[in-house]
C-alpha positions in Angstrom: 95.0 99.5 193.6 91.4 99.1 193.3 90.4 96.6 195.6 87.6 95.0 193.0 90.8 94.3 191.0 92.0 92.2 193.2 93.3 88.5 192.0 92.0 85.8 194.0 95.4 83.6 194.3 98.7 84.7 196.2 101.5 83.0 197.5 102.1 85.1 200.7 99.3 88.0 201.8 100.6 90.3 204.6 98.6 92.4 207.2 100.6 95.2 208.3 103.2 97.6 206.6 105.7 97.7 209.9 109.6 97.0 209.3 109.5 93.4 209.6 106.3 92.8 207.6 107.9 95.2 205.0 111.2 93.3 204.9 109.5 90.1 204.7 107.3 91.5 201.7 110.5 92.7 199.8 112.3 89.5 200.6 109.6 87.4 199.1 108.6 89.4 196.0 112.4 89.5 195.1 112.5 85.8 194.8 109.2 85.7 192.4 106.2 85.1 195.1 103.2 86.4 194.6 102.6 89.0 197.5 99.4 91.0 198.7 100.5 93.7 201.0 97.8 95.5 202.6 97.6 98.0 205.9 94.0 98.7 207.5 95.5 102.5 208.3 95.5 105.0 205.7 100.0 105.2 206.1 102.9 103.0 205.5 104.9 101.8 208.3 102.1 101.6 211.0 103.6 102.1 214.4 107.2 102.8 212.6 105.6 105.8 210.7 106.7 109.3 210.5 104.3 112.4 210.3 104.2 115.6 209.4 103.3 118.1 212.6 99.7 118.2 211.1 99.4 114.4 210.2 100.9 113.9 214.2 98.0 116.0 215.7 95.3 113.9 213.4 96.9 110.7 214.8 96.7 112.1 218.4 93.2 113.0 217.7 92.3 109.4 216.7 94.1 107.9 219.6 92.2 110.1 222.2 89.0 108.9 220.9 87.6 105.9 222.2 87.4 103.2 219.2 84.4 102.1 218.3 83.8 98.4 218.0 82.7 97.2 214.7 80.3 94.7 214.2 81.7 91.1 213.3 80.3 89.8 210.2 79.1 86.1 209.7 81.5 84.7 206.9 80.4 81.4 207.3 78.3 81.4 204.0 81.8 81.3 201.9 83.4 78.4 204.0 83.7 75.0 201.9 83.7 71.6 203.5 86.4 70.9 205.9 87.4 74.5 206.9 87.0 76.7 209.7 87.2 80.3 210.8 89.6 82.0 212.7 89.0 85.6 213.2 91.0 88.5 213.7 90.9 91.9 215.9 89.3 94.9 214.0 91.3 97.1 216.4 95.1 97.2 217.9 94.8 94.7 221.0 97.4 96.8 222.9 97.0 100.7 221.7 98.9 103.6 222.1 97.7 104.7 226.0 98.2 107.8 228.1 98.6 110.7 225.5 99.3 113.8 226.9 100.3 116.8 224.8 101.3 120.6 226.0 101.7 123.5 224.2 104.0 126.3 225.6 104.5 128.0 222.8 102.3 131.5 222.1 99.2 131.2 219.7 100.4 134.2 217.8 103.9 135.5 216.5 105.8 137.9 219.2 109.1 139.3 219.0 111.0 138.4 222.1 114.3 140.8 223.1 116.7 138.3 224.1 118.7 140.1 226.5 116.1 142.2 228.2 113.7 139.5 229.6 113.8 139.2 233.5 112.9 136.0 235.3 109.7 137.5 236.6 108.3 138.5 232.8 109.8 134.9 231.8 107.3 133.0 234.4 104.4 135.3 233.7 104.6 134.7 230.0 104.9 131.1 230.2 101.9 130.8 232.5 100.0 132.8 229.9 101.4 130.6 226.6 101.0 127.1 228.4 98.0 125.0 227.2 97.0 121.7 227.7 96.4 120.4 224.1 93.2 118.5 224.0 91.8 121.9 223.5 94.5 123.3 221.4 94.9 119.9 219.3 91.3 119.6 218.2 91.3 123.1 217.0 94.9 122.6 215.0 93.5 119.6 213.7 90.3 121.0 212.4 92.6 123.8 211.1 94.8 121.3 209.1 92.7 118.3 207.6 94.6 118.1 204.4 96.8 115.2 204.3 100.1 115.6 202.1 100.5 113.2 199.5 103.4 114.5 197.4 106.8 112.8 197.5 108.9 114.5 200.3 111.8 114.2 198.0 110.6 116.7 195.6 110.3 119.4 197.9 113.9 119.3 199.2 115.4 121.8 196.9 112.5 124.3 197.9 113.2 123.5 201.4 116.6 124.5 201.2 116.0 127.4 199.6 113.4 128.7 202.2 115.6 127.4 205.1 118.1 129.7 203.9 116.1 132.5 203.5 114.7 131.7 206.9 118.3 131.6 208.3 119.2 134.6 207.2 116.2 136.7 208.5 116.7 134.7 212.0 120.8 135.1 212.1 122.0 135.6 215.4 125.5 135.4 216.8 127.0 131.9 217.7 129.8 131.8 220.3 129.9 128.0 220.8 128.2 128.5 224.1 124.7 128.5 225.4 123.1 131.5 223.6 121.1 132.7 227.0 124.5 132.7 228.7 125.7 135.2 226.8 126.5 138.4 228.7 123.4 140.8 228.0 123.9 143.7 225.3 121.3 146.6 224.5 122.1 146.6 221.1 121.6 142.6 220.6 118.7 142.5 217.9 115.5 140.9 218.4 114.4 137.7 217.1 111.1 136.3 216.4 109.8 133.9 218.7 108.3 131.0 217.4 104.2 130.2 217.6 101.9 127.5 217.8 100.8 129.3 214.5 103.6 129.1 212.9 104.3 125.3 214.0 101.0 124.4 212.2 101.7 126.6 209.3 105.2 125.0 208.7 103.9 121.5 209.9 104.7 119.9 206.4 108.7 120.8 207.6 108.2 117.8 210.1 108.7 114.2 209.9 108.3 113.2 213.1 108.5 109.5 214.0 106.7 106.8 216.4 109.8 105.3 217.1 113.0 106.5 218.3 115.7 104.4 216.9 119.3 104.8 215.3 121.2 102.4 212.7 124.4 100.8 214.0 126.9 101.3 211.0 127.8 97.6 211.4 124.4 96.5 212.4 122.0 94.2 210.6 119.8 96.8 209.0 122.5 98.5 207.3 123.9 95.6 206.2 120.6 94.2 204.5 119.9 97.7 202.9 123.6 97.4 201.3 123.1 93.3 200.2 119.7 94.3 199.0 120.2 97.7 197.2 117.3 98.9 198.9 119.9 101.7 200.5 119.5 103.6 196.7 115.9 104.2 198.0 116.9 106.7 200.9 119.5 109.1 202.2 121.3 109.2 205.7 123.4 111.2 207.6 125.9 110.9 210.5 125.0 110.9 214.0 127.8 113.8 214.8 128.1 113.0 218.5 127.6 110.9 221.7 126.3 113.3 224.7 125.7 112.5 228.4 124.0 114.2 231.2 126.1 114.1 234.4 126.1 116.5 237.6 123.2 118.6 235.8 125.6 119.2 232.7 125.3 117.8 228.9 128.7 116.8 228.2 130.4 115.0 225.2 131.4 111.7 225.1 135.2 110.8 223.6 134.4 107.8 221.5 137.2 107.8 218.9 140.9 108.1 218.9 140.9 111.5 217.9 137.9 112.5 220.3 140.0 111.0 223.4 142.9 113.0 222.6 141.1 116.1 222.1 138.9 116.1 224.8 139.4 118.7 227.6 137.2 116.7 230.1 139.9 114.1 230.8 143.4 114.4 232.2 146.1 112.5 230.3 146.1 109.7 232.8 142.6 109.3 232.0 143.0 109.4 228.4 145.8 106.6 228.3 143.4 104.5 230.7 140.8 105.0 228.4 142.3 104.0 225.4 144.2 100.7 227.2 141.0 99.8 228.3 139.3 100.1 224.8 142.0 98.3 223.4 141.9 95.5 225.6 138.1 94.9 225.0 138.9 93.9 221.5 139.2 90.3 222.4 137.7 88.2 225.3 140.1 87.5 227.4 140.5 84.6 230.9 140.1 88.1 233.4 137.0 89.1 231.6 135.6 85.7 231.9 136.0 85.4 235.3 133.3 88.6 235.9 130.9 86.8 233.9 127.5 86.8 236.2 128.4 89.8 238.2 127.9 93.9 237.8 129.7 95.5 234.8 130.4 98.2 236.8 132.2 96.3 239.4 134.4 94.9 236.3 135.2 98.6 235.8 136.0 99.6 239.2 138.4 96.9 239.2 140.2 98.1 236.0 141.2 101.2 238.1 139.1 103.4 236.1 137.9 106.9 237.7 134.4 108.4 238.1 134.8 109.7 234.8 135.5 106.9 232.4 132.9 104.5 234.5 130.4 106.7 233.6 131.3 107.5 230.1 131.8 103.2 229.6 128.9 102.4 231.2 126.5 104.4 230.3 127.2 106.2 226.6 129.2 103.5 225.3 128.0 100.0 226.8 124.3 101.5 227.1 124.1 99.7 230.3 122.8 100.2 233.9 124.6 99.4 237.5 122.6 95.9 236.9 124.0 94.8 233.5 126.5 91.5 233.8 130.0 91.9 232.5 129.6 89.7 229.8 126.4 91.8 228.0 128.3 94.9 229.1 131.6 93.6 227.4 129.6 92.5 224.0 127.8 96.0 224.0 131.1 97.9 224.2 132.7 95.6 221.4 129.9 96.3 218.9 130.0 100.0 219.9 133.5 100.1 219.0 133.3 97.8 215.9 130.7 100.4 214.3 133.1 103.3 214.7 134.9 104.8 211.8 132.9 103.1 209.1 130.9 106.4 208.2 132.2 108.8 210.8 133.4 109.3 214.3 130.4 107.9 216.1 128.8 104.4 215.2 125.4 105.8 214.4 123.2 106.8 211.3 120.2 108.3 210.8 117.6 108.3 207.7 116.7 111.9 206.1 113.2 112.3 206.6 113.0 109.8 209.4 112.6 106.3 210.3 109.6 105.7 208.8 111.1 105.9 205.3 113.2 102.8 205.8 109.5 100.4 205.7 108.5 102.2 202.6 111.9 101.5 201.0 111.6 98.0 201.6 107.8 98.1 200.0 109.1 100.0 197.4 111.3 97.0 196.6 108.4 94.6 196.9 106.1 96.7 194.3 109.1 96.8 191.9 109.3 93.1 191.7 105.2 92.8 191.4 103.9 93.2 195.2 100.5 94.8 195.3 99.8 97.4 197.8 96.3 98.2 199.3 96.2 100.7 202.2 92.7 101.2 204.1 92.0 97.3 203.5 92.1 94.7 206.1 91.6 91.1 206.7 88.9 90.1 208.7 89.3 86.5 209.0 91.1 83.3 208.2 90.1 79.9 206.2 91.8 77.2 207.9 91.7 73.4 206.6 90.8 71.4 209.7 92.8 68.4 208.7 96.3 70.1 207.7 95.6 72.8 210.5 96.8 75.4 207.6 95.5 78.8 206.3 93.7 78.2 202.6 92.5 81.6 202.1 91.4 85.0 203.7 88.2 87.1 203.8 89.3 90.9 203.3 87.3 93.9 204.1 85.4 93.4 201.0 84.1 90.1 201.5 86.2 88.6 198.7 87.7 85.4 199.4 91.6 85.3 198.7 93.7 82.1 198.6 97.5 82.1 199.7 99.8 79.5 200.8 101.2 81.7 203.5 99.9 84.9 205.7 102.0 87.4 207.8 100.3 89.5 210.0 101.0 91.9 212.9 100.9 91.3 216.7 98.0 93.7 217.3 95.6 92.1 215.0 95.8 88.8 216.6 92.6 88.4 219.3 93.2 87.5 222.6 91.7 84.3 222.7 94.3 82.8 219.7 97.4 83.9 222.3 98.3 81.0 224.1 100.5 82.6 226.4 98.8 85.8 228.4 101.9 87.5 229.4 101.7 91.3 230.5 102.6 93.5 227.7 105.4 95.7 228.6 105.4 99.1 227.3 107.5 102.2 226.2 107.5 105.7 227.7 107.8 108.3 224.6 107.9 112.3 224.6 108.4 114.2 221.4 109.5 117.7 222.1 110.0 120.7 219.6 112.5 123.2 221.3 113.9 126.2 220.1 117.7 125.1 220.5 119.9 122.3 220.8 121.0 121.1 224.2 124.8 121.6 223.7 124.8 124.5 221.0 128.1 124.5 218.9 129.8 126.5 216.1 128.0 124.0 213.5 123.9 124.1 213.4 124.1 120.3 211.5 124.9 118.5 214.8 123.0 114.9 215.2 123.0 114.1 218.7 122.5 110.6 220.7 122.1 111.6 224.2 122.3 109.0 227.2 120.5 110.2 230.4 121.3 107.9 233.5 118.4 107.2 236.0 117.9 110.8 237.8 116.7 108.9 241.0 116.6 105.5 242.2 114.3 103.5 240.8 113.5 105.5 237.9 114.8 104.3 234.4 117.8 105.1 232.0 116.7 107.3 229.3 117.9 107.5 225.8 117.7 110.9 223.9 118.1 111.3 220.1 118.3 115.2 219.0 117.8 116.1 215.1 118.5 119.3 213.4 116.8 120.7 210.4 119.3 119.3 207.9 117.8 115.8 208.8 114.5 117.2 207.0 112.5 116.2 210.4 112.1 119.8 211.7 111.8 123.3 210.6 114.5 125.8 210.7 115.1 127.6 214.1 113.9 124.3 216.0 115.1 121.0 217.1 113.1 117.7 217.4 114.1 115.8 220.5 113.0 112.2 221.2 113.4 110.6 224.6 112.5 106.9 225.4 112.8 104.8 228.4 111.0 101.5 229.7 107.7 102.4 231.0 107.5 102.3 235.5 104.6 104.5 235.2 103.1 106.6 232.8 105.0 108.5 230.0 104.7 111.9 231.9 105.4 110.5 235.1 108.7 108.6 233.5 110.2 111.3 231.5 108.6 115.1 232.8 111.2 114.5 235.5 114.1 114.6 232.7 112.4 117.5 230.6 112.3 119.6 233.2 115.7 118.9 234.2 117.3 119.7 230.7 114.7 122.0 229.5 113.4 125.2 230.1 109.4 124.7 230.7 106.9 126.5 233.3 107.6 123.8 235.4 111.5 124.4 235.5 113.5 126.6 237.8 117.1 127.9 237.3 117.2 126.8 233.7 117.4 130.2 231.9 120.7 128.8 229.6 118.4 125.6 228.4 116.4 125.6 225.2 112.8 126.2 225.5 110.2 123.5 224.7 107.6 124.8 222.3 105.4 121.3 222.1 105.7 118.3 223.2 103.6 115.2 223.6 103.7 112.2 226.0 102.7 108.7 225.5 103.0 105.1 225.9 103.8 102.4 223.3 103.5 98.4 223.7 107.1 97.3 223.7 107.4 94.4 221.0 110.6 92.6 222.4 108.2 91.2 225.2 105.8 89.2 222.7 106.2 85.3 222.0 105.4 85.5 218.2 105.5 81.5 218.6 103.2 81.7 221.6 100.2 82.3 219.3 97.3 79.4 218.4 97.6 79.8 214.7 97.7 77.6 211.8 101.6 76.6 210.8 101.4 78.6 207.9 100.5 82.1 210.0 103.6 84.0 211.0 103.2 87.1 213.6 105.4 90.0 213.6 105.6 92.1 217.0 105.4 95.9 217.5 108.7 98.0 217.8 110.8 97.2 220.9 112.7 99.1 223.1 116.2 98.5 221.9 118.1 101.4 220.3 119.1 99.4 216.7 116.9 97.7 214.7 118.1 94.1 215.3 115.0 92.5 216.5 113.1 93.1 213.8 115.3 92.4 211.0 116.0 89.0 212.8 112.2 88.3 213.4 111.8 89.3 209.4 114.6 86.6 208.4 113.2 84.1 210.7 109.8 84.4 209.2 111.6 84.1 205.7 113.5 81.1 206.3 110.1 79.5 207.6 108.3 80.3 204.3 111.2 79.5 201.7 113.8 77.6 203.6 116.1 77.3 200.4 116.1 80.6 199.1 118.5 83.7 199.8 117.2 86.0 201.9 116.9 89.4 200.1 119.7 88.7 197.5 121.1 91.8 195.8 118.1 93.7 193.4 119.4 94.5 189.6 120.0 97.9 188.5 116.1 98.8 187.4 117.1 99.1 183.6 118.3 95.5 183.7 114.7 94.5 185.0 112.2 92.7 182.5 108.6 92.2 183.7 106.2 89.8 182.8 104.2 90.7 179.9 106.4 92.7 177.8 106.5 91.8 174.1 108.9 89.3 172.9 110.1 91.5 170.4 111.8 93.6 173.1 113.1 90.6 174.6 114.5 89.3 171.1 115.9 92.7 170.3 117.7 92.4 173.6 118.5 89.2 173.0 120.1 90.0 169.4 121.7 92.9 171.1 123.5 90.8 173.5 124.6 88.4 170.6 125.9 91.1 168.7 127.7 92.3 171.7 129.3 88.8 172.2 130.8 88.5 168.5 131.8 92.0 168.8 134.0 91.0 171.8 134.8 87.8 170.2 136.3 89.9 167.1 138.2 92.1 169.5 139.9 88.9 170.8 140.8 87.7 167.6 142.0 91.1 166.3 144.0 91.2 169.6 145.4 87.4 169.5 146.2 88.2 165.5 148.3 91.3 166.7 150.0 89.6 169.6 151.1 86.7 167.0 152.6 89.3 164.5 154.5 91.0 167.6 155.8 87.7 168.1 156.9 86.9 164.6 158.5 90.3 164.7 160.4 89.5 167.4 161.4 86.1 166.7 162.5 87.9 163.3 164.5 90.4 165.1 165.8 88.0 167.3 166.9 85.8 164.1 168.6 88.7 162.6 170.9 89.6 165.9 171.7 86.3 166.1 173.0 86.2 162.3 175.0 89.2 162.8 176.4 88.0 166.1 177.4 84.8 164.0 178.9 87.1 161.1 180.9 89.0 163.5 182.4 85.9 165.2 183.4 84.5 161.7 185.1 88.1 160.9 186.7 88.3 164.1 187.7 84.3 163.8 189.2 85.4 160.1 191.0 88.2 161.5 192.7 86.2 164.3 193.7 83.6 161.5 195.4 86.4 159.3 197.0 87.6 162.4 198.7 84.2 163.0 199.6 83.5 159.7 201.2 87.1 159.4 203.2 86.0 162.5 204.1 82.3 161.0 205.6 84.5 158.0 207.4 86.9 160.2 209.0 84.1 162.1 210.0 82.4 159.0 211.7 85.5 157.8 213.8 85.9 160.9 214.6 82.5 161.1 216.0 82.6 157.5 
């Protein structure tokens, strides 16, 4: 919508299209509130966004450039008597930092003979291929300035056809083991090595998330999607396996009962112990309460569980660390087990086309119920009533005064002077990899994997890894998209590069021929939203702050925050009630004739139903009458038969009497 067309009054104005802001917008619009939803960026979802490869290169270039501060304009001329101004930040107060990009793919297409590549040639080739992307990315961004505007789902059919064609061209035997570990054979066909040029050319096939999360099948986000009917706007895939990294190997973690008994990594005794322990975790016991405040690992050891089971339970099921308390570890274990079996053998779902789809789905619901959207549009300042300390209006980037009852804003737009609590910002370390294969090859190429990596060394953080296959529509055929996330100790490169070099083949790796190769990778740090105190701002009471993405694997933090803000705005309304079917929605401004026709149609349907009921009642009455008549006839027959029998008896008795008299005579 053009900025000049914006109305001057709204119930709720929201700045930022992240997950929490989008859920609040959908919830308010659904119950009839007038919503204006703005974003200073040119794309939806903010820090929750998904990009094509070319779009991500543009995002990288933007964050490598130093932001130029905008001149603060004086809006005091728009003030009325008794009003004050609160300025918002023009740039994100905690931007993405430590952006480092590496490209290990060759610039041009070249064929690689799988079986006859010596280690010396590998090292020499890698040295020639390695480029630090500050140079290559700028070149690629200039080559790919066009941004995609078409809807992603319209390309699904074409993508699938091209994937099938590409898979037939690049087909190679899959033995269920690592491809590089197969026995060499001179007859093995050569395959085309994926180049950087090809990544850029096929860039629209990628949907790369800035944050890496999964959806618990019984988590708050899935429940909200189902309750509100927003789930019909998206598609989802099961996470097919849970993996863990242990002793230099990637192993599959048995989660469900079927996985436990089919596992070859556990002995029969271990399987029984694991099933007994998981069953005992269903309810809290006195024995478990006795370990409150003590490490979860200590509790596991006292249960006489071996090292294998302790590792699986601590790192892959509870997803905890050695310092986690027992009550927190058991709560995580119960949540994991509760989510099993709802949609598959693992507790997790992943949205097709990436996590950036979820905020857009809620934005779509808001727009369906009358919400107005403007990208590349911002709010410069708030107009506050000094007596009530409430925000009366906002001034947008075009200088228009827009009245509102409530204002919702992302944390990055709040200036430092308005933050009452000067808590240090916590950060998340992230790395995004494009690889040429899976870390654990299998017979199926449709695997979506969740991988837990315990701390590589003392003092280093635990790492969560998500590996996505092309069927999730997040990467091109022949590649995998891998996300690694951990709490920041140093820069993203310092925190995560040791894990990458151990689990993947890069120029820095040694003896990793059996591992998949990294073609391209991006390291960066993001602010951790879970460390932000949204109540700790010196702002009017009707201004509500949403934090950035948090470091958790699920979405509970954002959904809980959105519901809390909605309850403050509309405490008596239901949060995201179910949306009706599209054909049942009547929009404001529709002519009365259509509504009257609809009412007449409803009345006719009611009359028809009543007539049907009357006919059914008449039929029932007639059937009852027929049954009564039949009963009467049967009763009459019975009476007549009885009379006949009595008459026959009387006749017989008379005959007997006559015979007796004759004999006496």
